[in-house]
KEPA-60505 format. One line per 2 residues: number of its first residue (from 1); their letters; for each residue x, y, z of N, C-alpha, C. Coordinates in steps of 0.05 Angstrom, whole numbers, plus 5000, padded with zeros to 4 digits. Example, Ala and Ser with C-alpha at 12.3 -4.5 7.8 and 13.67 -1.06 7.14 Angstrom:
2
1	AS	5264 4886 5156 5246 4910 5156 5264 4934 5156  5257 4955 5142 5273 4979 5143 5258 5001 5157
***
This chain:
242
1	MV	8302 4066 6299 8275 4057 6303 8259 4077 6320  8233 4078 6316 8216 4098 6330 8218 4095 6360
3	WQ	8217 4070 6370 8217 4066 6399 8242 4076 6413  8264 4080 6397 8289 4089 6409 8291 4120 6411
5	AA	8271 4134 6401 8273 4163 6401 8276 4175 6429  8258 4167 6447 8259 4178 6475 8285 4171 6489
7	PN	8294 4145 6489 8320 4139 6501 8343 4154 6489  8343 4157 6463 8365 4171 6449 8366 4200 6457
9	NY	8342 4212 6459 8340 4240 6467 8351 4244 6495  8344 4226 6513 8354 4228 6540 8385 4224 6541
11	LK	8395 4205 6524 8423 4200 6524 8439 4225 6515  8427 4241 6498 8440 4265 6488 8433 4290 6505
13	GS	8416 4286 6525 8406 4309 6540 8426 4318 6562  8417 4338 6577 8434 4352 6596 8443 4333 6620
15	KM	8425 4316 6629 8432 4299 6652 8455 4280 6645  8453 4266 6622 8474 4247 6615 8499 4262 6606
17	SG	8496 4284 6592 8519 4300 6584 8534 4311 6608  8519 4321 6627 8532 4331 6651 8546 4310 6667
19	LT	8534 4286 6670 8546 4265 6684 8571 4254 6669  8570 4254 6643 8593 4244 6627 8617 4262 6631
21	KK	8612 4289 6631 8634 4307 6635 8645 4305 6663  8627 4302 6683 8636 4300 6711 8653 4275 6716
23	MS	8644 4252 6706 8658 4228 6711 8684 4227 6694  8684 4238 6671 8708 4239 6654 8730 4255 6668
25	SR	8722 4277 6680 8741 4294 6695 8751 4280 6720  8733 4268 6734 8740 4255 6759 8758 4231 6755
27	LG	8753 4215 6734 8768 4190 6729 8792 4195 6712  8794 4218 6699 8817 4224 6683 8817 4210 6656
29	VT	8794 4202 6646 8792 4190 6620 8769 4202 6605  8769 4199 6579 8747 4210 6562 8726 4188 6559
31	LS	8702 4194 6570 8680 4175 6569 8658 4186 6552  8641 4169 6542 8617 4176 6527 8593 4168 6543
33	PH	8569 4178 6537 8545 4169 6551 8541 4139 6549  8548 4127 6527 8546 4098 6524 8565 4084 6543
35	DL	8589 4095 6547 8607 4083 6566 8595 4082 6594  8582 4104 6602 8569 4105 6628 8548 4083 6632
37	VT	8532 4079 6611 8512 4058 6611 8525 4031 6614  8546 4026 6600 8561 4001 6602 8572 3997 6630
39	LH	8583 4018 6642 8593 4016 6669 8570 4009 6689  8547 4021 6684 8523 4015 6701 8516 3985 6699
41	IL	8515 3975 6675 8508 3946 6672 8529 3928 6685  8555 3935 6682 8576 3919 6695 8573 3921 6725
43	CA	8566 3944 6736 8561 3947 6764 8539 3929 6773  8517 3928 6758 8494 3911 6764 8502 3882 6764
45	LE	8519 3874 6745 8527 3846 6743 8545 3839 6767  8561 3857 6776 8578 3852 6800 8560 3848 6825
47	VA	8540 3864 6827 8522 3862 6850 8506 3836 6848  8499 3827 6824 8483 3803 6820 8500 3778 6823
49	AP	8526 3780 6823 8543 3756 6826 8563 3760 6848  8553 3762 6874 8571 3768 6896 8592 3747 6902
51	RL	8585 3722 6894 8604 3700 6900 8629 3702 6882  8625 3715 6859 8648 3718 6840 8663 3744 6845
53	MT	8650 3763 6856 8662 3789 6861 8664 3795 6891  8688 3799 6901 8690 3805 6930 8684 3835 6935
55	SS	8686 3851 6915 8679 3880 6917 8670 3889 6890  8654 3911 6890 8643 3921 6865 8660 3944 6854
57	QF	8678 3937 6837 8697 3957 6826 8682 3977 6808  8664 3968 6792 8650 3986 6774 8630 4004 6788
59	CS	8617 3994 6809 8599 4010 6825 8614 4033 6839  8639 4028 6846 8654 4048 6861 8661 4072 6844
61	LF	8658 4069 6817 8664 4092 6800 8643 4113 6801  8619 4106 6811 8597 4125 6813 8596 4136 6841
63	QD	8586 4161 6843 8584 4174 6869 8555 4183 6874  8548 4185 6899 8522 4196 6908 8499 4183 6892
65	KE	8484 4199 6877 8460 4189 6864 8464 4188 6833  8489 4185 6825 8495 4185 6796 8483 4160 6782
67	LY	8481 4138 6796 8469 4114 6784 8440 4118 6777  8426 4136 6791 8398 4142 6784 8396 4153 6755
69	IT	8416 4168 6747 8415 4180 6720 8417 4159 6699  8436 4141 6702 8440 4120 6681 8417 4099 6683
71	AF	8407 4095 6708 8384 4076 6711 8359 4087 6696  8356 4113 6696 8333 4124 6682 8334 4118 6652
73	YL	8358 4120 6641 8361 4113 6612 8354 4084 6607  8364 4066 6624 8359 4038 6620 8329 4032 6623
75	DL	8315 4046 6640 8286 4041 6643 8271 4053 6619  8281 4074 6608 8269 4085 6583 8272 4064 6561
77	MR	8295 4051 6559 8299 4030 6539 8280 4007 6544  8277 3998 6569 8260 3976 6575 8231 3983 6568
79	YH	8222 4006 6576 8194 4014 6572 8187 4016 6542  8203 4032 6528 8196 4036 6500 8203 4012 6482
81	GK	8222 3996 6490 8229 3972 6475 8210 3949 6479  8197 3948 6502 8180 3926 6509 8150 3933 6510
83	MM	8144 3959 6507 8116 3967 6508 8106 3976 6480  8118 3965 6459 8109 3972 6433 8080 3962 6429
85	PE	8064 3976 6413 8036 3969 6410 8032 3939 6402  8050 3929 6386 8047 3901 6377 8049 3882 6401
87	AV	8068 3888 6420 8071 3871 6443 8047 3873 6462  8038 3898 6467 8015 3902 6485 7990 3889 6474
89	NS	7985 3892 6448 7962 3881 6435 7963 3850 6435  7986 3839 6430 7988 3810 6430 7985 3798 6458
91	SC	7989 3814 6479 7984 3804 6506 7955 3797 6511  7938 3808 6494 7909 3802 6496 7905 3772 6493
93	VL	7919 3759 6476 7917 3730 6471 7925 3715 6496  7947 3723 6509 7956 3710 6533 7936 3713 6556
95	LQ	7925 3737 6559 7905 3742 6580 7880 3725 6575  7871 3724 6550 7847 3708 6544 7851 3679 6549
97	DG	7875 3669 6545 7881 3641 6550 7878 3636 6580  7889 3654 6596 7887 3651 6625 7858 3653 6635
99	LS	7843 3672 6625 7815 3676 6634 7798 3652 6626  7803 3642 6602 7788 3618 6593 7793 3594 6610
101	FL	7818 3591 6619 7824 3569 6637 7810 3572 6663  7810 3596 6674 7797 3601 6700 7767 3597 6699
103	KH	7755 3602 6676 7726 3599 6672 7718 3570 6670  7734 3554 6656 7725 3527 6649 7740 3504 6664
105	NR	7760 3511 6680 7776 3490 6692 7782 3495 6721  7793 3474 6733 7805 3476 6760 7834 3467 6758
107	GA	7849 3473 6779 7877 3465 6778 7894 3489 6769  7916 3484 6756 7935 3505 6749 7943 3503 6720
109	SL	7947 3526 6707 7958 3528 6680 7982 3546 6682  8006 3534 6678 8031 3549 6682 8044 3554 6655
111	KF	8054 3579 6652 8068 3587 6628 8093 3602 6636  8115 3596 6622 8141 3608 6630 8151 3626 6607
113	AH	8159 3650 6614 8167 3669 6594 8189 3688 6605  8190 3712 6594 8210 3731 6602 8197 3758 6607
115	TE	8214 3777 6614 8205 3805 6619 8189 3816 6595  8198 3809 6571 8185 3818 6547 8155 3810 6546
117	TI	8148 3790 6562 8120 3781 6563 8105 3795 6585  8117 3797 6609 8103 3808 6632 8099 3838 6630
119	FP	8118 3853 6620 8115 3882 6618 8090 3890 6601  8088 3881 6576 8065 3888 6560 8039 3877 6571
121	LL	8039 3855 6585 8015 3844 6598 8005 3863 6619  8023 3874 6636 8016 3893 6656 8004 3918 6644
123	EH	8015 3926 6621 8004 3950 6607 7976 3943 6596  7973 3919 6586 7947 3912 6574 7925 3912 6594
125	IG	7930 3902 6618 7908 3900 6638 7904 3927 6653  7921 3947 6647 7917 3973 6659 7932 3977 6685
127	HL	7951 3959 6691 7966 3962 6716 7985 3986 6714  7996 3990 6690 8014 4013 6686 7998 4034 6671
129	TE	7996 4058 6682 7979 4079 6671 7995 4103 6662  8019 4107 6673 8034 4131 6666 8056 4125 6646
131	PM	8055 4138 6623 8076 4133 6603 8104 4141 6613  8124 4126 6606 8151 4132 6614 8163 4151 6594
133	TT	8167 4177 6601 8178 4197 6583 8202 4210 6595  8217 4225 6579 8241 4238 6589 8234 4260 6609
135	AR	8209 4268 6610 8200 4289 6629 8196 4279 6657  8196 4252 6661 8191 4241 6687 8215 4246 6706
137	SL	8209 4247 6731 8229 4250 6752 8246 4225 6753  8271 4228 6762 8289 4205 6764 8277 4183 6783
139	LD	8264 4192 6804 8253 4173 6824 8223 4174 6827  8211 4197 6823 8182 4200 6827 8168 4193 6801
141	RE	8165 4167 6795 8153 4156 6771 8141 4129 6777  8122 4121 6759 8109 4095 6763 8125 4072 6754
143	FF	8138 4075 6730 8152 4052 6718 8181 4050 6727  8188 4027 6736 8216 4020 6742 8220 3992 6730
145	GD	8244 3989 6718 8249 3963 6705 8250 3940 6724  8255 3945 6750 8257 3923 6769 8229 3914 6779
147	IT	8207 3923 6767 8182 3911 6775 8179 3883 6764  8197 3875 6746 8199 3847 6738 8228 3838 6741
149	PL	8236 3833 6765 8264 3824 6770 8268 3795 6762  8292 3785 6766 8296 3756 6761 8277 3740 6778
151	GS	8264 3721 6766 8245 3704 6781 8218 3718 6784  8213 3739 6769 8187 3752 6772 8164 3735 6761
153	NF	8140 3740 6770 8117 3724 6762 8091 3740 6763  8072 3731 6748 8045 3742 6747 8026 3719 6747
155	FM	8007 3719 6765 7987 3698 6764 7960 3707 6775  7939 3693 6766 7912 3698 6774 7901 3674 6788
157	VA	7888 3678 6810 7877 3656 6826 7846 3659 6827  7832 3639 6819 7803 3639 6819 7793 3625 6844
159	ME	7772 3637 6857 7761 3626 6882 7731 3626 6880  7719 3607 6895 7689 3605 6896 7681 3606 6925
161	CP	7659 3621 6930 7648 3621 6957 7631 3596 6961  7630 3585 6985 7615 3559 6989 7586 3561 6980
163	ES	7573 3584 6984 7545 3586 6977 7540 3595 6949  7560 3598 6932 7556 3608 6905 7576 3595 6886
165	SE	7568 3591 6861 7586 3580 6841 7601 3603 6826  7595 3627 6833 7607 3650 6819 7637 3652 6828
167	RI	7654 3656 6808 7682 3656 6814 7692 3685 6816  7710 3689 6835 7724 3715 6838 7753 3710 6834
169	VQ	7767 3731 6825 7795 3728 6817 7813 3748 6832  7834 3738 6844 7855 3755 6855 7880 3753 6838
171	TF	7891 3776 6831 7914 3777 6814 7939 3784 6830  7961 3771 6824 7986 3776 6838 8009 3783 6819
173	LN	8026 3801 6828 8051 3807 6814 8073 3803 6834  8091 3784 6829 8112 3777 6847 8102 3771 6875
175	EK	8081 3755 6876 8068 3746 6901 8054 3768 6917  8051 3792 6905 8037 3814 6918 8011 3820 6904
177	PI	7989 3824 6918 7963 3828 6905 7963 3855 6889  7952 3854 6865 7947 3878 6850 7918 3878 6840
179	EF	7908 3900 6831 7880 3902 6823 7877 3906 6793  7855 3896 6782 7847 3904 6756 7835 3932 6758
181	PN	7838 3949 6738 7826 3976 6739 7796 3975 6741  7785 3993 6757 7756 3996 6760 7742 3970 6769
183	CD	7756 3955 6786 7744 3930 6796 7755 3925 6824  7737 3914 6841 7745 3908 6868 7766 3886 6868
185	SP	7779 3883 6890 7799 3862 6893 7792 3845 6917  7785 3819 6912 7784 3804 6887 7761 3815 6869
187	CK	7764 3809 6843 7745 3818 6823 7730 3795 6812  7704 3799 6806 7688 3777 6794 7699 3770 6767
189	LD	7701 3744 6762 7711 3734 6736 7694 3744 6713  7668 3744 6717 7650 3753 6695 7655 3782 6688
191	KI	7661 3798 6708 7666 3826 6702 7693 3830 6687  7713 3814 6694 7738 3815 6680 7734 3807 6651
193	LE	7718 3786 6646 7712 3777 6619 7697 3799 6603  7680 3815 6617 7667 3837 6603 7687 3859 6597
195	MF	7706 3864 6615 7726 3885 6611 7745 3878 6588  7751 3852 6585 7770 3843 6565 7757 3822 6548
197	PE	7740 3830 6529 7726 3810 6512 7745 3797 6493  7739 3772 6487 7756 3756 6469 7756 3768 6441
199	EG	7734 3781 6433 7732 3793 6407 7753 3815 6402  7764 3826 6424 7783 3848 6421 7811 3839 6413
201	CD	7815 3812 6412 7842 3802 6405 7844 3797 6375  7866 3806 6364 7871 3802 6336 7900 3797 6332
203	FV	7909 3773 6341 7937 3766 6341 7948 3766 6313  7933 3754 6294 7942 3753 6266 7945 3780 6254
205	GV	7925 3797 6260 7925 3824 6249 7948 3840 6260  7955 3837 6285 7977 3852 6297 8003 3844 6286
207	CE	8007 3818 6281 8033 3808 6273 8036 3806 6243  8014 3807 6228 8015 3804 6199 8032 3825 6186
209	GR	8050 3817 6169 8066 3836 6154 8089 3847 6169  8093 3839 6194 8115 3850 6210 8140 3832 6205
211	GF	8161 3844 6194 8185 3830 6187 8203 3825 6211  8223 3809 6208 8242 3803 6229 8262 3825 6231
213	DL	8267 3835 6254 8286 3856 6259 8307 3847 6279  8331 3842 6269 8352 3831 6286 8358 3850 6309
215	YS	8357 3876 6303 8365 3896 6324 8346 3895 6348  8320 3889 6342 8300 3888 6364 8306 3866 6383
217	CL	8322 3846 6375 8329 3824 6393 8351 3831 6412  8365 3854 6406 8387 3862 6423 8377 3878 6447
219	TI	8363 3865 6465 8353 3879 6488 8375 3883 6508  8369 3899 6529 8389 3904 6549 8397 3879 6563
221	EV	8378 3860 6567 8384 3835 6580 8404 3819 6564  8401 3819 6537 8419 3804 6520 8447 3816 6522
223	VA	8448 3843 6521 8474 3856 6523 8487 3850 6550  8471 3852 6571 8481 3846 6598 8492 3818 6601
225	LS	8477 3799 6589 8486 3771 6590 8512 3767 6575  8515 3781 6552 8539 3779 6537 8563 3790 6553
227	IL	8559 3812 6566 8580 3824 6582 8587 3805 6605  8567 3793 6618 8572 3774 6640 8589 3751 6630
229	VI	8583 3740 6607 8599 3718 6596 8628 3727 6592  8632 3751 6582 8659 3761 6577 8674 3764 6604
231	VL	8660 3774 6624 8672 3777 6651 8679 3750 6663  8661 3731 6660 8667 3704 6671 8691 3691 6656
233	ID	8692 3694 6630 8715 3683 6615 8741 3696 6624  8740 3722 6629 8764 3737 6638 8772 3727 6665
235	LI	8753 3722 6683 8759 3712 6710 8772 3685 6709  8761 3667 6692 8772 3640 6689 8800 3641 6677
237	RR	8804 3659 6658 8830 3661 6645 8851 3671 6665  8844 3690 6682 8863 3701 6702 8870 3679 6722
239	KW	8849 3664 6731 8854 3644 6751 8871 3621 6740  8866 3614 6714 8879 3591 6702 8909 3597 6696
241	FS	8914 3622 6687 8941 3629 6678 8956 3644 6699  8944 3650 6723 8959 3665 6743 8979 3647 6758
***
């Protein structure tokens, strides 16, 4: 698929090839770049489940800043897999739904989704401005996959001054204020509506004729969850039959 071009090029590039040879020699086994990515995901799962793991065996296989190299590949996968034009354009509908609620209602409108929803929404409103390419530095870059960690959230709060009925909006990402581009923070709701007109949304046009692709469902999160299930089953088996 087209979106996999950049991640695949990085996987075959000098950084991953060099790390693969280095770790293969150090560990005394023949590893592939894909093996290193799998080890990184297992390391992350160990860190995420401290009650199940007394120590991180997979993380200990990496030295110094080696995890930065595999993390860069995973972030390339997240960026190019979740920032496809169809996803970014369809976020227009979600934003318009929120803006319409802020304009005509009081109270709260809550929607629950996943990273696949928040990433393209941030791109749509202009919060992410630098494309994630293989030329980016391992650490000096704008996009990191952990900008939407577990429990991440995006919300807009409308406020009115006592002497005016004009509404202003403050936007938050993970409870931290962020700004709309070219707008003060808080930003006037009317200005946001001008910046993102409803006429610019074409959900049907974006999705029309797009077939179902099973491979596109195999995101890193799905793979990680599958590995976690396997690890948990293995832990239960060892405890049960030990």
